[in-house]
N, C-alpha and C positions, 0 to 999 in steps of 0.2 A: 583808232582803227586807221590803217594805211588807206590811202585813197584808191577807189576802184574806178576805172573809167571803161564805159561801155560805149562802143560805137553802134548805134541803132541803126538797122537797114532802113534806108530812105527816110532817115530823120537825123536827130541830134546826136551830140556827144554828151552822155549822162556821167557826172562827176558825183561820186558820194564817199563820204568820210571827212577825214581832216585834210584840209587843202586850203590853200590862199591863190586867190587870181590877182594877177598884177596887170596893169596897163602898160603901154609901150614906154612910159617914163618910170616904170617901177612902182607906181603908187597903187596899193591894194583897193580893190573894190570892197565896199561894205555891204557883205552878204547878208546882214541882219541875223546872224546866228544860223543861217541855213547850213545844213551839211550835205544837201542833195541840190545840184542844179543841172541845168542842161544848156550846152552851148550850141549856137547855130552853125549848121553846115551848109545851108542852102544858099546863104547870102541875103535872103529877103526879109530877115526879121527887123521888126521897128524897134527892137530893144537890144541891138547887138551889144555885146557879144552873146547875149542870151537868147535862147529859142523862145519864140512865141507862137509856135506852131504852124508858121508860114509855109513850111515845107509841105504840108498836106494840101494847102491851097494852090500852091504853084506846080504840084506833081513832082517835086524833087525825088530823084531816084539815085541811089548810090548803095550799092552792096560792098561790104568790106569784110570778107571772112578772114580768121586768124590765119596767120601764116608765119614762117620762120624768116626772119630777116638775116641777110649775109652779115658777117662781122664787120665793124667799122673799119674804114680805112685808117691806116696809121698816120698820125699828124706829122707834118713834115718840119 
């Protein structure tokens, strides 16, 4: 199944399906077979980049309704 990414209102980014998460050096996180994870958006998780629910404690607010993006700029 292709990955599905859901931006939760006032919460995390949920990823489900087939995916790999790499660190800044290109090394993969060991997700222990998980096919659903949530990534932190609030910056307060003690388990970054993964969500630990801290957004609820700190009152994080962010709404991201779907919209159409403009076409990408041509590469020079």
